[in-house]
TIROMI-348781 format. One line per 3 residues: number of its first residue (from 1); their letters; for each residue x, y, z of C-alpha. Coordinates in steps of 0.02 Angstrom, whole numbers. Layout:
! residues N
NUM) A) X/Y/Z ~ ...
This chain:
! residues 315
1) XXX) -3554/5230/-743 ~ -3562/5217/-930 ~ -3692/5075/-923
4) XXX) -3812/5176/-833 ~ -3793/5074/-668 ~ -3728/5158/-513
7) XXX) -3553/5121/-448 ~ -3536/5025/-285 ~ -3483/5186/-205
10) XXX) -3658/5251/-255 ~ -3737/5100/-185 ~ -3669/5141/-22
13) XXX) -3777/5295/-16 ~ -3935/5193/-31 ~ -4045/5108/97
16) XXX) -3983/4987/146 ~ -3803/5032/109 ~ -3721/4925/-29
19) XXX) -3889/4860/-96 ~ -3933/4846/-282 ~ -4121/4843/-235
22) XXX) -4225/4923/-375 ~ -4075/4938/-494 ~ -4138/4802/-609
25) XXX) -4304/4848/-684 ~ -4326/4686/-794 ~ -4314/4518/-706
28) XXX) -4263/4595/-537 ~ -4267/4427/-447 ~ -4123/4369/-557
31) XXX) -4007/4492/-469 ~ -3837/4518/-547 ~ -3877/4376/-671
34) XXX) -3956/4517/-768 ~ -3778/4579/-815 ~ -3756/4427/-930
37) XXX) -3861/4492/-1073 ~ -3896/4419/-1242 ~ -3748/4506/-1323
40) XXX) -3627/4428/-1194 ~ -3709/4252/-1213 ~ -3689/4260/-1405
43) XXX) -3519/4317/-1397 ~ -3468/4179/-1275 ~ -3551/4047/-1387
46) XXX) -3447/4109/-1534 ~ -3287/4062/-1448 ~ -3328/3876/-1437
49) XXX) -3211/3800/-1564 ~ -3146/3642/-1500 ~ -3302/3558/-1438
52) XXX) -3227/3520/-1266 ~ -3354/3507/-1127 ~ -3321/3513/-941
55) XXX) -3435/3481/-793 ~ -3414/3602/-655 ~ -3508/3501/-523
58) XXX) -3454/3373/-398 ~ -3553/3214/-368 ~ -3705/3236/-253
61) XXX) -3623/3130/-117 ~ -3448/3189/-146 ~ -3436/3280/27
64) XXX) -3481/3147/149 ~ -3501/3210/278 ~ -3526/3388/217
67) XXX) -3430/3529/295 ~ -3594/3603/355 ~ -3638/3501/505
70) XXX) -3824/3532/486 ~ -3819/3445/311 ~ -3793/3264/260
73) XXX) -3750/3178/97 ~ -3911/3107/9 ~ -3953/2917/17
76) XXX) -3994/2850/-152 ~ -4116/2703/-159 ~ -4172/2607/-310
79) XXX) -4357/2557/-316 ~ -4447/2427/-414 ~ -4629/2387/-441
82) XXX) -4584/2232/-538 ~ -4427/2139/-604 ~ -4425/2241/-765
85) XXX) -4445/2414/-685 ~ -4328/2520/-592 ~ -4355/2694/-511
88) XXX) -4252/2789/-380 ~ -4270/2917/-239 ~ -4146/3022/-143
91) XXX) -4173/3029/46 ~ -4112/3178/148 ~ -4066/3274/-8
94) XXX) -3988/3435/61 ~ -3973/3538/-103 ~ -3824/3637/-39
97) XXX) -3720/3493/25 ~ -3604/3480/-125 ~ -3580/3598/-278
100) XXX) -3710/3729/-266 ~ -3774/3899/-313 ~ -3858/4002/-173
103) XXX) -4020/4079/-218 ~ -4070/4254/-164 ~ -4178/4191/-25
106) XXX) -4028/4106/58 ~ -3996/4261/165 ~ -4085/4404/239
109) XXX) -4003/4573/274 ~ -4012/4603/461 ~ -4132/4747/496
112) XXX) -4185/4768/310 ~ -4253/4609/248 ~ -4239/4500/92
115) XXX) -4174/4559/-75 ~ -4273/4700/-147 ~ -4379/4705/12
118) XXX) -4477/4551/-31 ~ -4588/4516/125 ~ -4535/4377/244
121) XXX) -4705/4305/222 ~ -4671/4265/39 ~ -4511/4165/84
124) XXX) -4590/3995/107 ~ -4592/3827/24 ~ -4687/3831/-144
127) XXX) -4685/4021/-155 ~ -4593/4085/-307 ~ -4524/4244/-232
130) XXX) -4330/4249/-247 ~ -4336/4060/-279 ~ -4189/3973/-365
133) XXX) -4308/3934/-507 ~ -4277/4109/-574 ~ -4115/4050/-644
136) XXX) -4190/3880/-708 ~ -4333/3976/-799 ~ -4197/4083/-883
139) XXX) -4029/4001/-857 ~ -3874/4101/-820 ~ -3756/4090/-966
142) XXX) -3616/4190/-1041 ~ -3423/4206/-1037 ~ -3350/4116/-892
145) XXX) -3174/4172/-841 ~ -3064/4062/-734 ~ -2954/4151/-605
148) XXX) -2819/4026/-538 ~ -2749/4078/-372 ~ -2705/3905/-303
151) XXX) -2515/3920/-299 ~ -2440/3927/-130 ~ -2604/3907/-23
154) XXX) -2595/3797/129 ~ -2777/3746/146 ~ -2753/3663/318
157) XXX) -2725/3828/396 ~ -2871/3910/302 ~ -2785/4054/219
160) XXX) -2871/4227/201 ~ -2886/4291/21 ~ -2893/4477/-24
163) XXX) -2964/4548/-183 ~ -2800/4609/-247 ~ -2754/4424/-271
166) XXX) -2886/4409/-413 ~ -2803/4565/-499 ~ -2629/4495/-488
169) XXX) -2685/4322/-555 ~ -2779/4398/-698 ~ -2625/4498/-741
172) XXX) -2520/4341/-738 ~ -2647/4257/-844 ~ -2655/4394/-972
175) XXX) -2846/4394/-941 ~ -2978/4524/-888 ~ -3149/4531/-826
178) XXX) -3285/4596/-943 ~ -3461/4658/-898 ~ -3581/4506/-883
181) XXX) -3443/4378/-848 ~ -3465/4228/-739 ~ -3309/4227/-627
184) XXX) -3241/4062/-568 ~ -3102/4061/-437 ~ -2993/3908/-416
187) XXX) -2904/3892/-253 ~ -2883/3707/-251 ~ -2973/3690/-86
190) XXX) -3112/3567/-137 ~ -2987/3447/-221 ~ -2872/3461/-66
193) XXX) -3015/3429/49 ~ -3082/3277/-48 ~ -2903/3205/-60
196) XXX) -2853/3240/120 ~ -2838/3105/253 ~ -3004/3077/346
199) XXX) -2927/3136/502 ~ -2874/3303/417 ~ -3054/3323/345
202) XXX) -3127/3297/515 ~ -3004/3428/592 ~ -3052/3566/474
205) XXX) -3237/3523/482 ~ -3244/3525/665 ~ -3150/3689/669
208) XXX) -3261/3752/535 ~ -3100/3815/449 ~ -3088/3848/261
211) XXX) -2995/3949/139 ~ -3092/4103/70 ~ -3103/4294/49
214) XXX) -3088/4417/189 ~ -3247/4498/252 ~ -3229/4674/191
217) XXX) -3316/4785/65 ~ -3179/4758/-62 ~ -3257/4594/-129
220) XXX) -3434/4661/-159 ~ -3364/4827/-232 ~ -3248/4722/-352
223) XXX) -3401/4609/-409 ~ -3522/4752/-434 ~ -3400/4872/-515
226) XXX) -3346/4736/-633 ~ -3527/4699/-671 ~ -3500/4510/-629
229) XXX) -3658/4404/-666 ~ -3610/4257/-553 ~ -3461/4224/-433
232) XXX) -3411/4049/-395 ~ -3268/3964/-306 ~ -3207/3790/-264
235) XXX) -3213/3838/-75 ~ -3344/3791/56 ~ -3418/3964/85
238) XXX) -3333/4086/-41 ~ -3272/4183/117 ~ -3145/4136/243
241) XXX) -3194/4036/394 ~ -3178/4073/539 ~ -3233/4251/489
244) XXX) -3082/4371/484 ~ -3052/4472/637 ~ -3070/4640/546
247) XXX) -3250/4603/474 ~ -3346/4752/432 ~ -3511/4662/478
250) XXX) -3497/4665/662 ~ -3683/4732/670 ~ -3742/4562/603
253) XXX) -3710/4446/748 ~ -3832/4314/684 ~ -3717/4294/536
256) XXX) -3560/4305/635 ~ -3494/4440/523 ~ -3505/4342/366
259) XXX) -3521/4430/191 ~ -3658/4324/131 ~ -3783/4464/174
262) XXX) -3692/4586/73 ~ -3668/4472/-77 ~ -3831/4389/-84
265) XXX) -3965/4490/12 ~ -3901/4658/-38 ~ -3808/4642/-205
268) XXX) -3907/4497/-274 ~ -3758/4396/-331 ~ -3781/4214/-379
271) XXX) -3648/4137/-266 ~ -3570/3971/-313 ~ -3480/3859/-184
274) XXX) -3385/3697/-195 ~ -3382/3700/-385 ~ -3273/3570/-475
277) XXX) -3146/3677/-575 ~ -3004/3548/-583 ~ -3024/3487/-762
280) XXX) -3065/3661/-830 ~ -2908/3732/-744 ~ -2804/3587/-810
283) XXX) -2870/3626/-982 ~ -2835/3813/-962 ~ -2655/3786/-908
286) XXX) -2625/3666/-1052 ~ -2700/3783/-1185 ~ -2672/3953/-1114
289) XXX) -2849/4000/-1121 ~ -2943/4049/-966 ~ -3120/4089/-1034
292) XXX) -3261/3978/-1097 ~ -3446/3981/-1127 ~ -3519/3930/-959
295) XXX) -3708/3879/-935 ~ -3783/3863/-760 ~ -3956/3789/-739
298) XXX) -4007/3752/-564 ~ -4146/3627/-523 ~ -4320/3699/-567
301) XXX) -4377/3699/-388 ~ -4505/3840/-355 ~ -4451/3931/-200
304) XXX) -4291/3834/-186 ~ -4159/3919/-74 ~ -4008/3836/-167
307) XXX) -3975/3699/-296 ~ -3835/3606/-376 ~ -3777/3724/-514
310) XXX) -3780/3591/-656 ~ -3643/3701/-727 ~ -3561/3662/-895
313) XXX) -3410/3749/-977 ~ -3383/3731/-1163 ~ -3229/3773/-1271
């Protein structure tokens, strides 16, 4: 392609197929965040005119219990060494129990290894390889574009989303995706889940059922060929659960056919889940503007697998 990077079709001829390993020569462990270069950041910053600021994170304990049964909401305790002092601590703080960004050590490609063939021995607590701190040392910032696909979705059924829905929504919004964009997809799932009756939340949690994208090569191809720097949604896992019956990853039984290996371990995409897009979307609908300067700075945890995104949008 014109930017010197291969197309996704070209990546399919690599080993492993669909991997961007070795494509990024500078800061390779930042993955596709490298697409958001200085020029894109400066251009996005120039669009901030109203001074409107939006948090894109839910509270740390918003999802209690979390959808992932192996996680729990943190317990916040206040400590005091004397009557005029206060300190605090989080107990059982699972960094991916609420709004999160998945780091590149979150998934390993079955039969191939971690992103850029980083050895398994380097993926351990305290080791910097592929840690989420790579995006804290140099935050991910640039033009965020909101794609609103919420209309008509019955989240109790866990509808399957196809990539052409993104293109149709962009056309309806009069918007486009540009190289280096941070793409934020609003389905309404997180707000629906948080507002649902506890019995409904328990039902979908027990069934591990959630709205998301179909497991095909269409999504990784769309993200790569649009040069998307970060992809985030307000859904539990970005991809549909249970996994769609026609998944192309039947050879990855340990991941039950999920796309996380394709998106994280192979392409190197910073993947956002459970983001809070409600106020930003409301502002978009009110003002007819779907882009914003977005800044994402995860916790500076060396060797972290994931983190709350600490994401902020400015207009």
